[in-house]
N, CA, C and O of each residue as an XYZ file, in Angstrom:
368
protein
N      11.259    -16.196      7.970
C       9.936    -15.593      8.039
C       9.723    -14.638      6.872
O       8.627    -14.583      6.314
N      10.753    -13.883      6.493
C      10.649    -12.959      5.353
C      10.216    -13.695      4.093
O       9.362    -13.203      3.355
N      10.791    -14.865      3.836
C      10.451    -15.633      2.644
C       8.983    -16.034      2.677
O       8.304    -16.002      1.651
N       8.493    -16.411      3.851
C       7.091    -16.789      3.994
C       6.163    -15.642      3.655
O       5.132    -15.854      3.018
N       6.506    -14.429      4.066
C       5.698    -13.247      3.756
C       5.720    -12.981      2.262
O       4.680    -12.723      1.657
N       6.899    -13.043      1.667
C       7.011    -12.820      0.229
C       6.172    -13.836     -0.533
O       5.478    -13.478     -1.485
N       6.230    -15.114     -0.117
C       5.449    -16.159     -0.773
C       3.955    -15.905     -0.624
O       3.197    -16.115     -1.571
N       3.523    -15.460      0.543
C       2.115    -15.163      0.776
C       1.632    -14.074     -0.167
O       0.564    -14.205     -0.764
N       2.397    -13.005     -0.310
C       1.991    -11.912     -1.181
C       2.111    -12.280     -2.656
O       1.407    -11.714     -3.492
N       2.982    -13.212     -2.981
C       3.121    -13.664     -4.362
C       1.847    -14.363     -4.830
O       1.466    -14.242     -5.994
N       1.199    -15.080     -3.946
C      -0.030    -15.793     -4.307
C      -1.295    -15.044     -3.883
O      -2.398    -15.586     -3.961
N      -1.133    -13.826     -3.444
C      -2.277    -13.055     -2.952
C      -3.345    -12.821     -4.016
O      -4.519    -12.651     -3.685
N      -2.954    -12.810     -5.285
C      -3.945    -12.637     -6.347
C      -4.977    -13.769     -6.307
O      -6.103    -13.601     -6.774
N      -4.587    -14.928     -5.744
C      -5.522    -16.046     -5.609
C      -6.239    -16.022     -4.266
O      -7.440    -16.282     -4.185
N      -5.496    -15.708     -3.222
C      -6.055    -15.793     -1.869
C      -6.782    -14.522     -1.443
O      -7.671    -14.565     -0.593
N      -6.402    -13.386     -2.038
C      -7.007    -12.110     -1.651
C      -6.452    -11.559     -0.347
O      -6.969    -10.572      0.178
N      -5.403    -12.187      0.183
C      -4.829    -11.773      1.459
C      -3.403    -11.271      1.265
O      -2.558    -11.968      0.704
N      -3.150    -10.060      1.733
C      -1.820     -9.457      1.685
C      -1.329     -9.293      3.111
O      -2.028     -8.733      3.956
N      -0.132     -9.781      3.376
C       0.456     -9.727      4.704
C       1.715     -8.879      4.640
O       2.615     -9.136      3.841
N       1.766     -7.861      5.496
C       2.944     -6.996      5.570
C       3.456     -6.991      7.000
O       2.709     -6.710      7.937
N       4.733     -7.303      7.161
C       5.375     -7.353      8.468
C       6.566     -6.413      8.428
O       7.591     -6.728      7.824
N       6.432     -5.242      9.079
C       7.499     -4.236      9.076
C       7.957     -3.919      7.649
O       9.152     -3.801      7.375
N       6.984     -3.786      6.754
C       7.228     -3.470      5.349
C       7.160     -1.966      5.168
O       6.351     -1.302      5.815
N       7.993     -1.420      4.300
C       7.917      0.019      4.066
C       6.546      0.350      3.475
O       5.992     -0.413      2.683
N       6.022      1.482      3.870
C       4.704      1.912      3.385
C       4.707      2.023      1.862
O       3.739      1.635      1.207
N       5.791      2.552      1.300
C       5.839      2.706     -0.156
C       5.804      1.346     -0.848
O       5.112      1.184     -1.853
N       6.534      0.376     -0.329
C       6.544     -0.962     -0.943
C       5.164     -1.617     -0.822
O       4.667     -2.205     -1.783
N       4.554     -1.514      0.351
C       3.225     -2.101      0.550
C       2.208     -1.468     -0.400
O       1.407     -2.175     -1.011
N       2.240     -0.146     -0.525
C       1.314      0.531     -1.435
C       1.563      0.138     -2.888
O       0.620     -0.014     -3.664
N       2.832     -0.026     -3.255
C       3.145     -0.430     -4.623
C       2.602     -1.829     -4.915
O       2.043     -2.064     -5.986
N       2.760     -2.744     -3.984
C       2.251     -4.109     -4.156
C       0.737     -4.094     -4.284
O       0.179     -4.737     -5.174
N       0.069     -3.361     -3.395
C      -1.392     -3.306     -3.412
C      -1.921     -2.589     -4.646
O      -2.939     -2.991     -5.209
N      -1.234     -1.528     -5.072
C      -1.654     -0.799     -6.273
C      -1.535     -1.691     -7.501
O      -2.433     -1.734     -8.342
N      -0.427     -2.396     -7.594
C      -0.224     -3.297     -8.733
C      -1.311     -4.374     -8.770
O      -1.831     -4.706     -9.836
N      -1.643     -4.907     -7.612
C      -2.676     -5.944     -7.527
C      -4.042     -5.422     -7.942
O      -4.890     -6.181     -8.413
N      -4.252     -4.113     -7.764
C      -5.535     -3.498     -8.108
C      -5.486     -2.753     -9.435
O      -6.403     -2.009     -9.783
N      -4.388     -2.971    -10.175
C      -4.210     -2.349    -11.483
C      -4.296     -0.823    -11.411
O      -4.931     -0.177    -12.245
N      -3.641     -0.271    -10.393
C      -3.613      1.170    -10.160
C      -2.165      1.637    -10.257
O      -1.270      1.023     -9.676
N      -1.938      2.718    -10.989
C      -0.591      3.293    -11.065
C      -0.505      4.407    -10.029
O      -1.368      5.284     -9.975
N       0.548      4.365     -9.203
C       0.697      5.388     -8.170
C       2.000      6.154     -8.364
O       2.962      5.662     -8.954
N       1.989      7.370     -7.846
C       3.146      8.255     -7.914
C       3.265      8.932     -6.555
O       2.304      9.531     -6.072
N       4.435      8.841     -5.941
C       4.646      9.453     -4.632
C       5.152     10.862     -4.811
O       6.173     11.082     -5.462
N       4.438     11.831     -4.231
C       4.819     13.236     -4.334
C       6.160     13.493     -3.652
O       6.983     14.263     -4.147
N       6.367     12.842     -2.517
C       7.643     12.970     -1.810
C       7.960     11.645     -1.149
O       7.123     10.742     -1.120
N       9.136     11.530     -0.632
C       9.564     10.266     -0.025
C       9.570     10.322      1.498
O      10.300      9.570      2.144
N       8.764     11.206      2.073
C       8.690     11.335      3.526
C       8.350      9.993      4.170
O       8.863      9.667      5.241
N       7.491      9.222      3.524
C       7.037      7.970      4.107
C       7.882      6.760      3.707
O       7.556      5.630      4.071
N       8.955      6.987      2.968
C       9.782      5.871      2.488
C      10.314      5.020      3.644
O      10.477      3.809      3.494
N      10.581      5.633      4.778
C      11.116      4.895      5.924
C      10.046      4.464      6.919
O      10.357      3.813      7.916
N       8.795      4.819      6.661
C       7.706      4.388      7.533
C       7.448      2.902      7.299
O       7.585      2.416      6.176
N       7.081      2.193      8.338
C       6.809      0.755      8.247
C       5.347      0.471      8.574
O       4.692      1.213      9.306
N       4.860     -0.630      8.006
C       3.508     -1.060      8.312
C       3.514     -2.561      8.569
O       4.198     -3.323      7.886
N       2.750     -2.961      9.552
C       2.498     -4.367      9.836
C       0.985     -4.514      9.820
O       0.287     -3.984     10.683
N       0.494     -5.238      8.833
C      -0.951     -5.342      8.665
C      -1.306     -6.492      7.734
O      -0.473     -6.988      6.976
N      -2.542     -6.891      7.813
C      -3.097     -7.887      6.892
C      -4.296     -7.249      6.207
O      -5.159     -6.661      6.860
N      -4.337     -7.369      4.899
C      -5.474     -6.894      4.120
C      -6.116     -8.113      3.471
O      -5.489     -8.795      2.660
N      -7.368     -8.384      3.830
C      -8.081     -9.557      3.316
C      -9.258     -9.111      2.467
O     -10.198     -8.485      2.957
N      -9.188     -9.443      1.190
C     -10.286     -9.176      0.265
C     -10.818     -7.751      0.370
O     -12.030     -7.533      0.365
N      -9.907     -6.781      0.466
C     -10.305     -5.389      0.573
C     -10.107     -4.688     -0.767
O      -9.159     -4.969     -1.501
N     -11.003     -3.787     -1.062
C     -10.904     -3.013     -2.299
C      -9.786     -1.982     -2.162
O      -9.336     -1.676     -1.058
N      -9.352     -1.459     -3.293
C      -8.334     -0.403     -3.302
C      -8.805      0.772     -2.449
O      -8.009      1.350     -1.709
N     -10.066      1.128     -2.539
C     -10.609      2.262     -1.784
C     -10.528      2.021     -0.276
O     -10.213      2.938      0.482
N     -10.808      0.797      0.160
C     -10.720      0.471      1.589
C      -9.278      0.533      2.081
O      -9.008      1.026      3.177
N      -8.358      0.032      1.268
C      -6.939      0.065      1.627
C      -6.456      1.508      1.736
O      -5.761      1.866      2.687
N      -6.827      2.332      0.762
C      -6.452      3.744      0.752
C      -6.962      4.439      2.018
O      -6.249      5.244      2.618
N      -8.173      4.132      2.412
C      -8.753      4.731      3.620
C      -7.924      4.366      4.853
O      -7.664      5.223      5.699
N      -7.514      3.122      4.959
C      -6.702      2.701      6.105
C      -5.347      3.395      6.127
O      -4.903      3.861      7.176
N      -4.689      3.463      4.973
C      -3.389      4.147      4.906
C      -3.559      5.636      5.212
O      -2.689      6.240      5.839
N      -4.651      6.220      4.783
C      -4.912      7.633      5.074
C      -5.008      7.870      6.571
O      -4.458      8.840      7.092
N      -5.705      6.982      7.254
C      -5.891      7.132      8.696
C      -4.608      6.846      9.474
O      -4.277      7.566     10.416
N      -3.891      5.803      9.084
C      -2.702      5.387      9.826
C      -1.521      6.329      9.604
O      -0.810      6.676     10.548
N      -1.314      6.743      8.345
C      -0.105      7.498      8.013
C      -0.373      8.897      7.466
O       0.509      9.491      6.846
N      -1.551      9.424      7.678
C      -1.895     10.791      7.258
C      -1.581     11.046      5.780
O      -1.023     12.085      5.427
N      -1.938     10.103      4.938
C      -1.702     10.241      3.506
C      -2.952     10.741      2.805
O      -4.074     10.506      3.252
N      -2.738     11.428      1.710
C      -3.854     11.823      0.844
C      -3.609     11.164     -0.513
O      -2.484     11.124     -1.011
N      -4.680     10.657     -1.088
C      -4.613     10.015     -2.393
C      -5.452     10.834     -3.358
O      -6.645     11.042     -3.136
N      -4.823     11.298     -4.429
C      -5.500     12.181     -5.383
C      -5.399     11.580     -6.788
O      -4.307     11.398     -7.326
N      -6.552     11.279     -7.361
C      -6.570     10.711     -8.707
C      -6.317     11.808     -9.737
O      -6.981     12.844     -9.739
N      -5.342     11.556    -10.612
C      -4.965     12.514    -11.652
C      -5.784     12.271    -12.922
O      -6.439     11.238    -13.059
N      -5.742     13.219    -13.836
C      -6.491     13.103    -15.094
C      -6.093     11.874    -15.897
O      -6.925     11.281    -16.584
N      -4.810     11.486    -15.812
C      -4.343     10.322    -16.571
C      -4.634      8.995    -15.864
O      -4.248      7.933    -16.353
N      -5.313      9.056    -14.717
C      -5.665      7.851    -13.973
C      -4.684      7.478    -12.880
O      -4.994      6.651    -12.023
N      -3.503      8.080    -12.900
C      -2.501      7.830    -11.868
C      -3.013      8.384    -10.535
O      -3.678      9.419    -10.499
N      -2.699      7.689     -9.452
C      -3.061      8.161     -8.122
C      -1.809      8.743     -7.484
O      -0.815      8.044     -7.290
N      -1.866     10.031     -7.161
C      -0.739     10.723     -6.524
C      -0.908     10.583     -5.009
O      -1.964     10.884     -4.452
N       0.171     10.113     -4.357
C       0.185      9.953     -2.907
C       0.900     11.155     -2.323
O       2.054     11.430     -2.650
N       0.191     11.875     -1.445
C       0.728     13.101     -0.859
C       0.797     13.002      0.656
O       0.100     12.203      1.281
N       1.660     13.838      1.231
C       1.746     13.963      2.674
C       2.361     12.748      3.312
O       3.188     12.059      2.714
N       1.952     12.497      4.523
C       2.405     11.311      5.228
C       3.199     11.608      6.475
O       3.856     12.641      6.603
N       3.115     10.665      7.387
C       3.830     10.775      8.650
C       4.049      9.370      9.194
O       3.195      8.497      9.037
N       5.178      9.157      9.824
C       5.464      7.865     10.434
C       4.922      7.770     11.856
O       4.995      6.709     12.476
N       4.400      8.829     12.361
C       3.914      8.849     13.740
C       2.533      8.300     13.870
O       1.989      8.252     14.973
């Protein structure tokens, strides 16, 4: 099943669908940021062990950020150099 998920996300640039099954929040955000040509920087690694199971279909970076903010209490702050700093977070 893991291989199937990896294959799905590998072709997501064509399908617009990202599938995460018990994926670390940091890995999921990195995949989605890369797909949206966004550079991210994690302020701390509090959320490194948090997991997410979700499907994102044809959603903009802003919509994805909103969902992660609500689910994991994250804040996303755009820096002067264009990098998005990810702050806070909770696995609860």
